[in-house]
PyMOL commands that place a pseudoatom at each C-alpha (Angstrom):
pseudoatom trace, name=CA, resn=MET, resi=1, chain=A, elem=C, hetatm=0, pos=[153.194, 90.139, 35.727]
pseudoatom trace, name=CA, resn=ASP, resi=2, chain=A, elem=C, hetatm=0, pos=[149.511, 90.005, 36.546]
pseudoatom trace, name=CA, resn=VAL, resi=3, chain=A, elem=C, hetatm=0, pos=[149.319, 93.621, 37.753]
pseudoatom trace, name=CA, resn=ILE, resi=4, chain=A, elem=C, hetatm=0, pos=[150.875, 95.019, 34.597]
pseudoatom trace, name=CA, resn=ARG, resi=5, chain=A, elem=C, hetatm=0, pos=[148.756, 92.778, 32.367]
pseudoatom trace, name=CA, resn=GLY, resi=6, chain=A, elem=C, hetatm=0, pos=[145.670, 93.940, 34.300]
pseudoatom trace, name=CA, resn=TYR, resi=7, chain=A, elem=C, hetatm=0, pos=[146.748, 97.582, 33.949]
pseudoatom trace, name=CA, resn=TYR, resi=8, chain=A, elem=C, hetatm=0, pos=[147.023, 97.299, 30.176]
pseudoatom trace, name=CA, resn=ASP, resi=9, chain=A, elem=C, hetatm=0, pos=[143.760, 95.355, 29.972]
pseudoatom trace, name=CA, resn=ALA, resi=10, chain=A, elem=C, hetatm=0, pos=[142.028, 98.178, 31.877]
pseudoatom trace, name=CA, resn=MET, resi=11, chain=A, elem=C, hetatm=0, pos=[143.439, 100.669, 29.355]
pseudoatom trace, name=CA, resn=ARG, resi=12, chain=A, elem=C, hetatm=0, pos=[142.153, 98.602, 26.430]
pseudoatom trace, name=CA, resn=HIS, resi=13, chain=A, elem=C, hetatm=0, pos=[138.719, 98.312, 28.038]
pseudoatom trace, name=CA, resn=LYS, resi=14, chain=A, elem=C, hetatm=0, pos=[138.736, 101.935, 29.282]
pseudoatom trace, name=CA, resn=SER, resi=15, chain=A, elem=C, hetatm=0, pos=[137.599, 100.455, 32.589]
pseudoatom trace, name=CA, resn=ALA, resi=16, chain=A, elem=C, hetatm=0, pos=[138.283, 102.659, 35.578]
pseudoatom trace, name=CA, resn=ASP, resi=17, chain=A, elem=C, hetatm=0, pos=[136.886, 99.913, 37.808]
pseudoatom trace, name=CA, resn=GLU, resi=18, chain=A, elem=C, hetatm=0, pos=[139.378, 97.348, 36.507]
pseudoatom trace, name=CA, resn=LEU, resi=19, chain=A, elem=C, hetatm=0, pos=[142.185, 99.859, 36.947]
pseudoatom trace, name=CA, resn=ALA, resi=20, chain=A, elem=C, hetatm=0, pos=[141.186, 100.953, 40.446]
pseudoatom trace, name=CA, resn=GLU, resi=21, chain=A, elem=C, hetatm=0, pos=[141.025, 97.375, 41.695]
pseudoatom trace, name=CA, resn=LEU, resi=22, chain=A, elem=C, hetatm=0, pos=[144.753, 97.031, 40.952]
pseudoatom trace, name=CA, resn=TYR, resi=23, chain=A, elem=C, hetatm=0, pos=[145.540, 99.666, 43.609]
pseudoatom trace, name=CA, resn=THR, resi=24, chain=A, elem=C, hetatm=0, pos=[145.605, 99.611, 47.409]
pseudoatom trace, name=CA, resn=GLU, resi=25, chain=A, elem=C, hetatm=0, pos=[142.975, 101.771, 49.098]
pseudoatom trace, name=CA, resn=ASP, resi=26, chain=A, elem=C, hetatm=0, pos=[145.579, 104.435, 49.947]
pseudoatom trace, name=CA, resn=ALA, resi=27, chain=A, elem=C, hetatm=0, pos=[147.639, 104.249, 46.731]
pseudoatom trace, name=CA, resn=VAL, resi=28, chain=A, elem=C, hetatm=0, pos=[149.098, 107.288, 44.984]
pseudoatom trace, name=CA, resn=HIS, resi=29, chain=A, elem=C, hetatm=0, pos=[149.074, 107.708, 41.191]
pseudoatom trace, name=CA, resn=GLU, resi=30, chain=A, elem=C, hetatm=0, pos=[151.333, 110.584, 40.108]
pseudoatom trace, name=CA, resn=PHE, resi=31, chain=A, elem=C, hetatm=0, pos=[151.652, 112.383, 36.771]
pseudoatom trace, name=CA, resn=PRO, resi=32, chain=A, elem=C, hetatm=0, pos=[155.166, 113.913, 36.708]
pseudoatom trace, name=CA, resn=PHE, resi=33, chain=A, elem=C, hetatm=0, pos=[154.426, 115.430, 33.268]
pseudoatom trace, name=CA, resn=ARG, resi=34, chain=A, elem=C, hetatm=0, pos=[151.130, 116.932, 34.314]
pseudoatom trace, name=CA, resn=MET, resi=35, chain=A, elem=C, hetatm=0, pos=[148.380, 116.753, 31.717]
pseudoatom trace, name=CA, resn=ASP, resi=36, chain=A, elem=C, hetatm=0, pos=[145.588, 119.295, 31.265]
pseudoatom trace, name=CA, resn=GLY, resi=37, chain=A, elem=C, hetatm=0, pos=[142.598, 118.315, 33.332]
pseudoatom trace, name=CA, resn=MET, resi=38, chain=A, elem=C, hetatm=0, pos=[144.526, 115.922, 35.584]
pseudoatom trace, name=CA, resn=PRO, resi=39, chain=A, elem=C, hetatm=0, pos=[145.912, 116.823, 38.984]
pseudoatom trace, name=CA, resn=ALA, resi=40, chain=A, elem=C, hetatm=0, pos=[149.586, 116.204, 39.775]
pseudoatom trace, name=CA, resn=ALA, resi=41, chain=A, elem=C, hetatm=0, pos=[148.533, 113.164, 41.807]
pseudoatom trace, name=CA, resn=LEU, resi=42, chain=A, elem=C, hetatm=0, pos=[145.519, 111.025, 42.581]
pseudoatom trace, name=CA, resn=ASN, resi=43, chain=A, elem=C, hetatm=0, pos=[145.296, 109.888, 46.188]
pseudoatom trace, name=CA, resn=GLY, resi=44, chain=A, elem=C, hetatm=0, pos=[143.506, 106.671, 47.012]
pseudoatom trace, name=CA, resn=ARG, resi=45, chain=A, elem=C, hetatm=0, pos=[141.743, 104.003, 45.005]
pseudoatom trace, name=CA, resn=GLU, resi=46, chain=A, elem=C, hetatm=0, pos=[138.445, 105.897, 44.816]
pseudoatom trace, name=CA, resn=GLN, resi=47, chain=A, elem=C, hetatm=0, pos=[140.045, 109.109, 43.536]
pseudoatom trace, name=CA, resn=ILE, resi=48, chain=A, elem=C, hetatm=0, pos=[141.877, 107.023, 40.911]
pseudoatom trace, name=CA, resn=ARG, resi=49, chain=A, elem=C, hetatm=0, pos=[138.579, 105.382, 39.932]
pseudoatom trace, name=CA, resn=ALA, resi=50, chain=A, elem=C, hetatm=0, pos=[136.742, 108.716, 39.707]
pseudoatom trace, name=CA, resn=ALA, resi=51, chain=A, elem=C, hetatm=0, pos=[139.461, 110.471, 37.705]
pseudoatom trace, name=CA, resn=TYR, resi=52, chain=A, elem=C, hetatm=0, pos=[139.788, 107.650, 35.190]
pseudoatom trace, name=CA, resn=THR, resi=53, chain=A, elem=C, hetatm=0, pos=[136.013, 107.267, 34.895]
pseudoatom trace, name=CA, resn=ALA, resi=54, chain=A, elem=C, hetatm=0, pos=[135.833, 110.930, 33.893]
pseudoatom trace, name=CA, resn=THR, resi=55, chain=A, elem=C, hetatm=0, pos=[138.957, 110.971, 31.718]
pseudoatom trace, name=CA, resn=TRP, resi=56, chain=A, elem=C, hetatm=0, pos=[138.386, 107.744, 29.812]
pseudoatom trace, name=CA, resn=GLY, resi=57, chain=A, elem=C, hetatm=0, pos=[134.657, 108.437, 29.570]
pseudoatom trace, name=CA, resn=ALA, resi=58, chain=A, elem=C, hetatm=0, pos=[135.325, 111.761, 27.851]
pseudoatom trace, name=CA, resn=SER, resi=59, chain=A, elem=C, hetatm=0, pos=[138.158, 110.562, 25.612]
pseudoatom trace, name=CA, resn=PRO, resi=60, chain=A, elem=C, hetatm=0, pos=[137.470, 109.734, 21.960]
pseudoatom trace, name=CA, resn=PHE, resi=61, chain=A, elem=C, hetatm=0, pos=[140.693, 107.667, 21.889]
pseudoatom trace, name=CA, resn=GLU, resi=62, chain=A, elem=C, hetatm=0, pos=[139.926, 103.957, 21.562]
pseudoatom trace, name=CA, resn=VAL, resi=63, chain=A, elem=C, hetatm=0, pos=[142.863, 101.753, 22.509]
pseudoatom trace, name=CA, resn=THR, resi=64, chain=A, elem=C, hetatm=0, pos=[143.370, 98.908, 20.058]
pseudoatom trace, name=CA, resn=GLU, resi=65, chain=A, elem=C, hetatm=0, pos=[146.573, 97.487, 21.509]
pseudoatom trace, name=CA, resn=VAL, resi=66, chain=A, elem=C, hetatm=0, pos=[149.399, 98.004, 23.940]
pseudoatom trace, name=CA, resn=ARG, resi=67, chain=A, elem=C, hetatm=0, pos=[152.662, 96.947, 22.349]
pseudoatom trace, name=CA, resn=ASP, resi=68, chain=A, elem=C, hetatm=0, pos=[156.415, 97.209, 22.774]
pseudoatom trace, name=CA, resn=VAL, resi=69, chain=A, elem=C, hetatm=0, pos=[156.049, 96.346, 26.451]
pseudoatom trace, name=CA, resn=VAL, resi=70, chain=A, elem=C, hetatm=0, pos=[159.413, 96.056, 28.181]
pseudoatom trace, name=CA, resn=ILE, resi=71, chain=A, elem=C, hetatm=0, pos=[159.509, 95.343, 31.903]
pseudoatom trace, name=CA, resn=HIS, resi=72, chain=A, elem=C, hetatm=0, pos=[162.511, 96.278, 34.021]
pseudoatom trace, name=CA, resn=ARG, resi=73, chain=A, elem=C, hetatm=0, pos=[163.195, 95.189, 37.575]
pseudoatom trace, name=CA, resn=GLY, resi=74, chain=A, elem=C, hetatm=0, pos=[165.670, 96.893, 39.859]
pseudoatom trace, name=CA, resn=LEU, resi=75, chain=A, elem=C, hetatm=0, pos=[167.281, 96.051, 43.157]
pseudoatom trace, name=CA, resn=ASP, resi=76, chain=A, elem=C, hetatm=0, pos=[164.120, 96.881, 45.090]
pseudoatom trace, name=CA, resn=PRO, resi=77, chain=A, elem=C, hetatm=0, pos=[161.780, 93.883, 44.580]
pseudoatom trace, name=CA, resn=GLU, resi=78, chain=A, elem=C, hetatm=0, pos=[158.673, 96.104, 44.904]
pseudoatom trace, name=CA, resn=VAL, resi=79, chain=A, elem=C, hetatm=0, pos=[159.650, 98.412, 42.025]
pseudoatom trace, name=CA, resn=VAL, resi=80, chain=A, elem=C, hetatm=0, pos=[158.778, 97.566, 38.433]
pseudoatom trace, name=CA, resn=VAL, resi=81, chain=A, elem=C, hetatm=0, pos=[159.285, 99.846, 35.429]
pseudoatom trace, name=CA, resn=SER, resi=82, chain=A, elem=C, hetatm=0, pos=[157.175, 99.134, 32.358]
pseudoatom trace, name=CA, resn=GLU, resi=83, chain=A, elem=C, hetatm=0, pos=[157.729, 100.832, 29.012]
pseudoatom trace, name=CA, resn=HIS, resi=84, chain=A, elem=C, hetatm=0, pos=[154.945, 100.633, 26.455]
pseudoatom trace, name=CA, resn=THR, resi=85, chain=A, elem=C, hetatm=0, pos=[153.335, 102.077, 23.369]
pseudoatom trace, name=CA, resn=VAL, resi=86, chain=A, elem=C, hetatm=0, pos=[149.565, 102.488, 23.342]
pseudoatom trace, name=CA, resn=VAL, resi=87, chain=A, elem=C, hetatm=0, pos=[148.023, 102.296, 19.872]
pseudoatom trace, name=CA, resn=GLY, resi=88, chain=A, elem=C, hetatm=0, pos=[144.511, 103.503, 19.239]
pseudoatom trace, name=CA, resn=THR, resi=89, chain=A, elem=C, hetatm=0, pos=[142.181, 105.368, 16.966]
pseudoatom trace, name=CA, resn=VAL, resi=90, chain=A, elem=C, hetatm=0, pos=[140.501, 108.750, 17.028]
pseudoatom trace, name=CA, resn=ALA, resi=91, chain=A, elem=C, hetatm=0, pos=[138.119, 109.766, 14.245]
pseudoatom trace, name=CA, resn=GLY, resi=92, chain=A, elem=C, hetatm=0, pos=[139.462, 106.951, 12.085]
pseudoatom trace, name=CA, resn=GLN, resi=93, chain=A, elem=C, hetatm=0, pos=[143.077, 108.016, 12.524]
pseudoatom trace, name=CA, resn=VAL, resi=94, chain=A, elem=C, hetatm=0, pos=[145.646, 105.711, 14.142]
pseudoatom trace, name=CA, resn=LEU, resi=95, chain=A, elem=C, hetatm=0, pos=[147.749, 107.349, 16.850]
pseudoatom trace, name=CA, resn=THR, resi=96, chain=A, elem=C, hetatm=0, pos=[150.443, 106.043, 19.179]
pseudoatom trace, name=CA, resn=VAL, resi=97, chain=A, elem=C, hetatm=0, pos=[151.185, 107.187, 22.714]
pseudoatom trace, name=CA, resn=PRO, resi=98, chain=A, elem=C, hetatm=0, pos=[154.479, 106.053, 24.236]
pseudoatom trace, name=CA, resn=GLY, resi=99, chain=A, elem=C, hetatm=0, pos=[154.618, 105.817, 27.995]
pseudoatom trace, name=CA, resn=LEU, resi=100, chain=A, elem=C, hetatm=0, pos=[156.467, 104.604, 31.033]
pseudoatom trace, name=CA, resn=LEU, resi=101, chain=A, elem=C, hetatm=0, pos=[155.123, 103.420, 34.378]
pseudoatom trace, name=CA, resn=VAL, resi=102, chain=A, elem=C, hetatm=0, pos=[157.222, 103.288, 37.533]
pseudoatom trace, name=CA, resn=LEU, resi=103, chain=A, elem=C, hetatm=0, pos=[155.216, 101.078, 39.863]
pseudoatom trace, name=CA, resn=ARG, resi=104, chain=A, elem=C, hetatm=0, pos=[155.678, 100.065, 43.478]
pseudoatom trace, name=CA, resn=ILE, resi=105, chain=A, elem=C, hetatm=0, pos=[153.754, 96.832, 43.926]
pseudoatom trace, name=CA, resn=ARG, resi=106, chain=A, elem=C, hetatm=0, pos=[153.209, 95.258, 47.336]
pseudoatom trace, name=CA, resn=ASP, resi=107, chain=A, elem=C, hetatm=0, pos=[151.259, 92.059, 47.957]
pseudoatom trace, name=CA, resn=GLY, resi=108, chain=A, elem=C, hetatm=0, pos=[149.991, 92.077, 44.368]
pseudoatom trace, name=CA, resn=LEU, resi=109, chain=A, elem=C, hetatm=0, pos=[148.588, 95.643, 44.438]
pseudoatom trace, name=CA, resn=ILE, resi=110, chain=A, elem=C, hetatm=0, pos=[149.947, 98.981, 43.282]
pseudoatom trace, name=CA, resn=VAL, resi=111, chain=A, elem=C, hetatm=0, pos=[150.826, 101.267, 46.187]
pseudoatom trace, name=CA, resn=HIS, resi=112, chain=A, elem=C, hetatm=0, pos=[152.484, 103.961, 44.068]
pseudoatom trace, name=CA, resn=ASN, resi=113, chain=A, elem=C, hetatm=0, pos=[152.591, 104.765, 40.352]
pseudoatom trace, name=CA, resn=ARG, resi=114, chain=A, elem=C, hetatm=0, pos=[154.529, 107.436, 38.498]
pseudoatom trace, name=CA, resn=ASP, resi=115, chain=A, elem=C, hetatm=0, pos=[152.816, 107.601, 35.108]
pseudoatom trace, name=CA, resn=TYR, resi=116, chain=A, elem=C, hetatm=0, pos=[154.882, 109.196, 32.344]
pseudoatom trace, name=CA, resn=MET, resi=117, chain=A, elem=C, hetatm=0, pos=[152.955, 109.755, 29.090]
pseudoatom trace, name=CA, resn=ASP, resi=118, chain=A, elem=C, hetatm=0, pos=[154.002, 111.468, 25.891]
pseudoatom trace, name=CA, resn=ALA, resi=119, chain=A, elem=C, hetatm=0, pos=[152.143, 114.768, 26.292]
pseudoatom trace, name=CA, resn=THR, resi=120, chain=A, elem=C, hetatm=0, pos=[152.596, 115.646, 22.605]
pseudoatom trace, name=CA, resn=ALA, resi=121, chain=A, elem=C, hetatm=0, pos=[150.797, 112.446, 21.613]
pseudoatom trace, name=CA, resn=VAL, resi=122, chain=A, elem=C, hetatm=0, pos=[147.914, 113.293, 23.945]
pseudoatom trace, name=CA, resn=THR, resi=123, chain=A, elem=C, hetatm=0, pos=[147.751, 116.768, 22.362]
pseudoatom trace, name=CA, resn=ARG, resi=124, chain=A, elem=C, hetatm=0, pos=[147.531, 115.135, 18.906]
pseudoatom trace, name=CA, resn=ILE, resi=125, chain=A, elem=C, hetatm=0, pos=[144.595, 113.041, 20.140]
pseudoatom trace, name=CA, resn=ARG, resi=126, chain=A, elem=C, hetatm=0, pos=[142.768, 116.203, 21.233]
pseudoatom trace, name=CA, resn=GLN, resi=127, chain=A, elem=C, hetatm=0, pos=[143.486, 117.930, 17.915]
pseudoatom trace, name=CA, resn=VAL, resi=128, chain=A, elem=C, hetatm=0, pos=[142.131, 115.023, 15.841]
pseudoatom trace, name=CA, resn=ALA, resi=129, chain=A, elem=C, hetatm=0, pos=[139.036, 114.683, 18.006]
for i in range(1, 129): cmd.bond("trace and resi %d" % i, "trace and resi %d" % (i + 1))
show_as sticks, trace
zoom trace
């Protein structure tokens, strides 16, 4: 899927612009397992762009690969679930962050995303940094 490939490419490049362009103007990006510094939801493409510009810009975590990607489709043709493991480095240490995206994609753009990340892995990144 082009949208999912683009999503993971944006993560590897830490490009908030690439990520934001995958969303509709009025999209919602939710964080059910709320992370420190991130709101429960980002509303609209420009809020998504701004939040990821700040978050990725401040993060010492450099993504080297996204692996173990498994895509699931359900009965609703707009809904795609993507499991993944993000591998990267912080201060020379390799860390992995498992995650799950529940995406609603319409006309080739994300209209809604529920972004589940392993909060303990993110905490490890902060401790190493």
